[in-house]
GULOTOR-77456 format. One line per 4 residues: their letters; for each residue x, y, z of N, C-alpha, C, O, CB. Coordinates in steps of 0.05 Angstrom, whole numbers, plus 5000, padded with zeros to 4 digits. Each point is the difference from the previous one (the first is absolute). Glycine has a CB too. Example, Ala and Ser with C-alpha at 12.3 -4.5 7.8 and 13.67 -1.06 7.14 Angstrom:
2
as> 5264/4886/5156/4982/5024/5000/5018/5024/5000/5021/5000/5013/4941/4977/5012  5031/5044/4961/5016/5024/5001/4985/5022/5014/5010/5022/5004/5014/4965/4953
//
This chain:
156
mlgp> 5208/4991/5164/4981/4978/5000/4989/4998/4972/4977/5007/4995/5012/5000/5054  5027/4982/4933/4992/4999/4972/4989/4973/4993/5006/4990/4978/5029/5044/5012  4949/4954/5026/4988/4974/4994/4985/4987/5022/4980/4987/4995/5056/5008/4974  4973/5008/5056/4987/4983/5020/4971/5007/5005/4984/4982/5007/5059/5014/5014
lyhl> 4948/5028/4976/4973/5007/5008/4979/4985/4984/4980/4991/5012/5036/5054/5001  4987/4952/4961/4979/4987/4985/5001/4969/5004/4981/4987/4993/5021/5050/4974  5020/4953/5044/5000/4971/5006/4989/4994/5027/4996/4976/5007/5044/5020/4964  4955/5024/5045/4987/4997/5026/4971/5006/4997/4991/5023/4999/5051/4990/5026
vere> 4942/4965/4974/4972/5003/4993/4982/5010/5023/4978/5010/4995/5029/4954/4971  5003/5034/5058/4985/5009/5023/5010/5028/5009/5024/5005/5002/4969/4947/5013  4988/5066/4991/5007/5027/5007/5019/5000/5025/5019/5016/5000/4936/5000/4982  5039/4968/5038/5017/5000/5024/5029/4993/4993/5018/5010/5013/4942/4978/5014
drll> 5044/4994/4954/5027/4992/4992/5014/5024/4986/5024/5005/5004/4962/4947/4992  4999/5062/4987/5012/5024/4987/5007/5021/5021/5021/5013/4998/4952/4977/4960  5009/5014/5061/5006/5020/5021/5024/4992/5016/5016/5017/5008/4935/4995/4994  5051/4962/5004/5024/4991/5015/5025/5006/4985/5020/5009/5012/4952/4954/5009
alre> 5029/5032/4953/5023/5005/4983/5006/5030/5000/5023/5008/5002/4967/4951/4970  4990/5057/5025/5004/5029/4999/5009/5011/5027/5017/5017/5002/4948/4987/4963  5024/4985/5057/5009/5009/5027/5029/4992/5005/5015/5015/5013/4938/4980/5003  5055/4982/4973/5028/4992/5003/5018/5019/4984/5021/5008/5010/4965/4944/4997
ahrv> 5006/5056/4969/5015/5019/4985/5002/5027/5015/5021/5013/5001/4964/4965/4956  4993/5030/5055/4999/5024/5016/5019/4998/5024/5014/5019/5006/4938/4990/4980  5048/4968/5027/5018/4996/5023/5029/5003/4994/5015/5012/5015/4950/4957/5003  5044/5019/4959/5028/5000/4994/5010/5026/4986/5024/5004/4998/4972/4946/4998
lrpg> 4986/5066/4995/5008/5025/4987/5008/5020/5022/4989/5001/5021/4981/4991/4940  5050/5024/5032/5007/5022/5019/4979/5023/4996/4987/5001/4979/5063/4987/5020  4948/5029/5020/4981/5022/4997/5005/5016/4975/5023/5007/4993/4974/4996/5057  4982/5003/4935/5002/5014/4975/5005/4981/4976/4999/5009/4977/5018/5030/5048
glvw> 4988/4936/4981/5005/4980/4979/4975/4996/4982/4978/5005/5008/5055/4972/5021  4972/5014/4947/4979/4996/4980/4996/4970/4994/5019/4985/5000/4991/5060/4980  4965/4948/5015/4994/4973/4990/4986/5004/4973/4983/5017/4996/5013/4963/5051  5012/5003/4934/4986/4998/4974/4985/4974/5000/5012/4979/5001/5023/5050/4974
aaai> 4939/4972/5024/4983/4976/5001/4985/4997/4974/4983/5016/4993/5012/4989/5057  5011/4973/4936/4987/4995/4974/4976/4982/5005/4999/4983/5018/5044/5021/4958  4936/5000/5008/4976/4984/5001/4990/4995/4972/5006/5015/4981/4982/5003/5065  4996/4961/4950/4986/4996/4975/4973/5013/5002/4986/4998/5021/5039/4958/4970
shfa> 4967/5058/4988/4974/5014/5000/4977/4980/5001/5000/4979/4988/5021/5058/4986  4959/4971/5041/4975/4985/5002/4988/4993/4973/4986/4980/4997/5005/5043/5047  5014/4994/4936/4988/4997/4974/5019/4988/4979/4993/4999/4976/4979/5040/5035  5052/4952/4998/5020/4990/4981/4990/4976/4983/5005/4999/4976/5030/5016/5056
slfd> 4950/4967/4981/4991/4977/4985/4981/5007/4977/5001/4989/4978/5004/4984/5064  4978/5047/4964/4981/5008/4979/5015/5012/4976/4996/4991/4977/4969/5018/5058  5053/5010/4970/5014/5013/4978/5019/4981/4986/5002/5000/4976/4994/5043/5048  5018/4941/4992/5019/4981/4988/4986/4979/4983/5009/4993/4978/5021/5014/5062
slah> 4947/4983/4970/4986/4980/4984/4988/5012/4974/5000/4986/4979/4989/4989/5063  5003/5050/4959/4990/5013/4976/5023/5005/4980/4997/4996/4976/4966/5025/5051  5060/4988/4984/5022/5007/4983/5014/4976/4988/5011/5001/4978/4996/5039/5049  4992/4937/4987/5015/4976/4991/4982/4977/4991/5010/4978/4995/5026/5036/5036
gffa> 4938/4991/4966/4983/4981/4986/4989/4977/5016/4991/4981/4988/5034/5033/4974  4976/4986/5065/4989/4977/5014/4975/5007/5016/4992/4985/5017/5054/4996/4985  4943/5043/4994/4976/5008/5013/4977/4980/4995/4985/4993/5018/5029/5055/4978  4984/4942/4980/4978/4982/4992/5004/4971/5009/4981/4984/4997/5012/5045/4964
dpaf> 5029/4964/5051/5005/4973/5009/4982/4994/5024/5002/5013/5020/5046/4989/4963  4934/4978/5014/4982/4994/5023/5015/4992/5025/4989/5004/5022/4978/4981/4945  5057/5004/5031/5015/4993/5024/5010/5025/5015/5005/4998/5024/5009/4959/4953  4989/5065/5008/5009/5024/5013/4978/5016/5012/5005/5017/5018/5032/4984/4950
apil> 4938/4995/5023/4978/5016/5009/4997/5001/5031/4996/5021/5011/4981/4968/4946  5023/4988/5057/4997/5001/5029/5024/5014/5014/4997/5012/5021/4976/4946/4976  5051/5040/4992/5023/5013/5011/4996/5030/4999/5004/5014/5020/5027/4948/4966  4961/5048/4991/4995/5028/4996/4977/5010/5018/5002/5021/5012/5015/4975/4941
ardl> 4962/4988/5049/4977/5008/5016/5009/5005/5029/4992/5019/5013/4977/4955/4957  5047/5007/5041/5008/5003/5027/5020/5024/5003/4999/5015/5020/4995/4935/4987  5024/5053/4974/5018/5023/5001/4985/5026/5003/5006/5017/5016/5027/4958/4956  4946/5028/5011/4985/5025/5000/4982/5002/5025/4993/5023/5008/5008/4977/4942
edgq> 4992/4978/5062/4983/5001/5024/5016/5008/5025/4992/5018/5014/4979/4947/4965  5051/5020/5026/5014/5005/5025/5031/5002/4998/5013/5001/5020/4949/4975/5001  5048/5023/4955/5029/5002/4996/5016/4975/5006/5024/5000/4998/4971/5047/5013  4991/4932/4997/5013/4974/5006/5003/4984/4974/4981/4987/4991/5000/5013/5057
hrns> 5043/5000/4941/5005/4987/4975/5008/4971/5005/5019/4994/5014/4996/5049/4965  4969/4938/5011/5006/4972/5003/4999/4986/4973/4980/5000/4986/5000/5001/5060  5043/4987/4946/5002/4986/4975/4995/4970/5006/5017/4986/5009/5016/5048/4972  4942/4958/5014/4992/4972/5005/5006/4983/4975/4994/4976/5000/4971/5040/5032
ttnp> 5048/4995/4948/5006/4985/4976/5030/4992/5001/5014/5007/5019/4950/5017/4954  5045/4962/5007/5029/4994/4997/5013/5019/4980/5023/4996/4993/4968/4956/5019  4995/5069/4980/5010/5018/4980/5017/5022/5014/4988/5017/5014/4972/4974/4955  5066/5009/5027/5017/5020/5014/4995/5029/4991/5008/5018/5014/5026/4946/4991
iyft> 4954/5040/4972/4995/5027/4990/4980/5014/5019/4999/5025/5000/5011/4961/4953  4975/4999/5062/4981/5012/5019/5012/5006/5027/4985/5006/5019/4979/4969/4958  5062/5024/5025/5015/5009/5023/4996/4980/5024/4992/4977/4995/5004/5071/4990  5010/4960/5038/4999/4984/5024/4981/5012/5020/4990/5022/4995/5058/4962/4997
daff> 4948/5003/5031/4983/5012/5020/5013/5026/5009/5024/5002/5005/4960/4953/5010  4999/5066/4988/5010/5026/5006/4978/5018/5010/4976/4992/4999/5060/5003/4967  4971/5029/5043/4980/5020/5007/5005/5024/4982/5023/5009/4997/4975/4975/5052  4980/5026/4940/5002/5023/4982/4987/5024/5013/4976/5000/5006/5022/4969/4954
hrpg> 5018/5052/5046/4992/5024/5014/4985/5020/4983/5005/5003/4976/5034/4990/5054  4943/5020/4983/4990/5026/4990/5020/5021/5009/5012/4996/5022/4938/4990/4978  5055/5036/4986/5020/5019/5009/4995/5010/5028/5019/5003/5016/4987/5011/4937  4969/4991/5054/4994/5009/5027/5006/4980/5022/5007/5007/5022/4958/5021/4958
elsr> 5032/4946/5013/5006/4979/5019/5030/5000/5007/5007/4996/5023/4955/4976/4959  5054/5031/4997/5029/5000/5005/5007/5024/5018/5016/4996/5018/4992/4982/4937  4981/5045/5040/5005/5023/5017/4992/4995/5029/5015/5006/5019/4979/5024/4942  4982/4958/5042/4990/4995/5027/5017/4980/5015/5004/5002/5024/4950/5008/4960
ella> 5057/4970/5002/5018/4981/5013/5026/5013/5009/5010/4993/5021/4970/4970/4950  5031/5054/5013/5024/5015/5008/4994/5017/5025/5016/5000/5019/5001/5000/4934  4961/5014/5047/4992/5016/5023/4997/4983/5025/5009/5007/5021/4969/5025/4948  5008/4944/5028/4996/4983/5022/5026/4989/5012/5001/4993/5023/4955/4995/4957
agfq> 5065/5010/5003/5026/4990/5010/5017/5023/5011/5022/4995/5009/4976/4969/4957  4992/5060/5034/5014/5022/5013/5014/5019/4981/5014/5018/5009/4991/4953/5029  4993/5024/4936/5013/5018/4980/4984/5024/4994/4975/5000/5001/5047/4960/4980  4991/5061/5011/4988/5023/4987/5001/4994/4970/5021/4993/4990/4992/5041/5047
vvev> 4965/4968/4949/4999/4994/4971/5011/5025/4986/4988/5022/5001/4973/4946/5004  5061/5028/4980/5012/5022/4985/4987/5002/4973/4994/5021/4990/5050/4972/5034  4952/4983/4963/4989/5000/4973/4990/4972/4993/5011/4980/5010/5020/5058/4976  4949/4960/4998/4991/4975/4987/5000/5005/4970/4987/5019/4991/4985/4966/5050
saie> 5043/4999/4944/5003/5005/4972/4996/4974/4984/5003/4978/5010/5029/5059/5000  4962/4967/4965/4998/4977/4981/5029/4992/4992/5016/5017/4996/4938/4998/4987  5051/4959/5016/5026/4991/4990/5000/4999/4969/5018/5011/4988/4989/4962/5054  4973/5014/4947/4996/5001/4971/4981/5023/4994/4977/4999/5009/5033/4951/4985
gpgw> 4999/5069/4991/4981/5021/4992/4981/4990/4979/5000/4976/4993/5035/5059/5018  4949/4982/4978/4981/4992/4980/5012/4990/4974/4986/4988/4983/4983/5044/5037  5057/4971/4977/5013/4990/4976/4998/4970/4996/5002/4991/4978/5029/5048/5026  4966/4946/5018/4999/4971/4997/4975/4992/4985/4999/4977/4990/5025/5018/5053
lard> 4956/5023/4954/4976/4993/4985/5003/5005/4970/4983/4993/4985/4991/5019/5056  5048/5001/4952/5004/5006/4971/5002/4975/4983/5014/4981/5007/5010/5061/5007  4961/4958/4965/5000/4977/4982/5028/4994/4989/5007/4977/4996/4945/5033/4992  5063/5012/5006/5027/4996/4989/5020/5017/5016/5011/5019/4990/4970/4972/4964
fdgl> 5022/5002/5072/5018/5015/5017/5028/5001/4988/5012/5022/5000/4961/4964/5040  5038/4992/4950/5027/5000/4989/5003/5020/4977/5020/5013/4998/4984/4939/5016  4975/5049/4969/5001/5019/4978/5000/5029/5010/5015/5017/4990/4961/4949/4982  5007/5040/5048/4999/5027/5011/5026/5007/5013/5011/5022/4996/4940/4973/5011
wsdp> 5060/4986/5008/5025/5006/5015/5024/5003/4982/5018/5015/5006/4963/4959/5032  5019/5012/4939/5024/5002/4982/4999/5025/4983/5021/5008/4989/4980/4943/5010  4977/5063/5000/4998/5025/4985/5003/5023/5020/4983/5004/5017/4986/4975/4947  5053/5036/5034/5006/5021/5020/4976/5020/5004/4995/5009/5022/5053/4986/4966
aqre> 4940/5013/4990/4977/5019/5002/4976/4988/5015/4988/5012/5017/5028/5010/4940  4978/4953/5036/4978/4986/5013/5006/4994/5029/4983/5001/5018/5004/4979/4938  5039/5013/5050/5008/4995/5027/4996/5025/5017/4989/4999/5022/5045/4967/4962  4974/5057/5006/4996/5025/5015/4971/5007/5004/4992/5009/5021/5051/5007/4961
rlla> 4941/4979/4997/4971/5004/5002/4988/4982/5022/4984/5009/5016/5014/5004/4935  5010/4962/5049/4990/4981/5020/5009/5009/5028/4984/5000/5018/5017/4962/4948  5024/5044/5037/5010/5009/5026/4986/5025/5010/4994/5003/5024/5050/4976/4965  4951/5040/4993/4986/5024/5008/4971/4994/5010/4991/5011/5019/5036/5015/4947
avrk> 4960/4955/5020/4973/4992/5009/5001/4986/5027/4984/5005/5018/5002/4990/4934  5034/4987/5052/5003/4986/5025/5005/5020/5023/4989/4997/5021/5029/4962/4954  4999/5061/5020/5006/5019/5021/4975/5015/5009/4998/5008/5023/5048/4997/4958  4935/4998/5001/4975/5014/5007/4982/4984/5017/4983/5011/5015/5020/5013/4943
vehe> 5000/4949/5042/4981/4983/5016/5014/4984/5021/4987/4986/5015/4985/5012/4945  5055/5003/5042/5014/4982/5018/4993/5004/5030/5004/4981/5015/5032/5018/4951  4955/5024/5041/4992/5004/5028/4970/5003/5004/4991/5009/5021/5053/5013/4986  4941/4970/4973/4971/5001/5002/4989/4976/5014/5002/4978/4990/4997/5048/4967
psvl> 4990/4978/5067/4991/4977/5016/4979/4982/4986/4999/4976/5004/5011/5051/5036  4974/4985/4943/4978/4985/4987/5010/4980/4980/4985/4983/4991/4986/5055/5017  5054/4964/4983/5010/4981/4980/5021/4981/5011/5011/4984/4985/4981/5050/4981  5013/4966/5061/5020/4982/5011/4993/4971/4996/5018/4984/4995/4991/5050/5039
gvss> 4965/4959/4967/4992/4972/4997/5004/4989/4972/4999/4975/4997/4969/5034/5038  5037/5007/4946/5005/4990/4972/5027/4988/4998/5005/4983/4982/4965/5052/5000  5049/4973/5035/5026/4988/5000/4998/4971/5012/4985/4996/5018/5037/5050/4987  4993/4936/4984/5000/4973/5011/5013/4999/5028/4993/4983/5017/5009/4999/4936
hima> 5017/5036/5051/5014/5002/5026/4999/5028/5010/5001/5019/4985/5029/4942/5003  4969/5042/5038/5001/5026/5013/5022/5000/5021/5007/4979/5011/4944/5029/4980  5059/5016/5015/5022/5002/5019/4992/5021/5020/4992/5023/4993/5043/4964/4974  4967/5006/5059/4996/5020/5021/5027/5005/5013/5016/4982/5005/4936/5003/5003
igrk> 5053/5040/4997/5024/5008/5015/4991/5011/5027/4983/5018/5002/5042/4993/4955  4986/4977/5064/4994/5008/5027/5025/5009/5015/5022/4990/4995/4940/4978/5005  5034/5051/5018/5022/5010/5016/4995/4993/5030/4978/5003/5010/5030/5035/4957  5013/4953/5046/4998/4994/5029/5001/5026/5015/4999/5000/5024/5022/4955/4970
//
């Protein structure tokens, strides 16, 4: 489920999709459910320079209030209507659909915040340093929301 959950803005629709995935999986089967982080708009707008745009301010305010992302502008950079999960919400939805939660992880680690990611990545020593730092925080629940996307793995 690498996309449908964030396009389903109502919780009941997300649960219906997850329950259907649970129904069709064989016992012991795994589901990978991707979500957009509740905080993605804040970090993305700061990193890409549109935080100060007055047209974006109400979009961000609602995202941070209830996770309901609504792009009332014609600017495609502000994405489309969607739901942005908190990591705990994603886990609770998998549990409500009957899954055992195996793991919730960040898809983009903290490297996406690097001012010059390409420069770090192209230097083998800096790449290893970055990867070592990421490995130290990749399972830290308190930093999951910094990733723009999160992934929950559930077992039937």
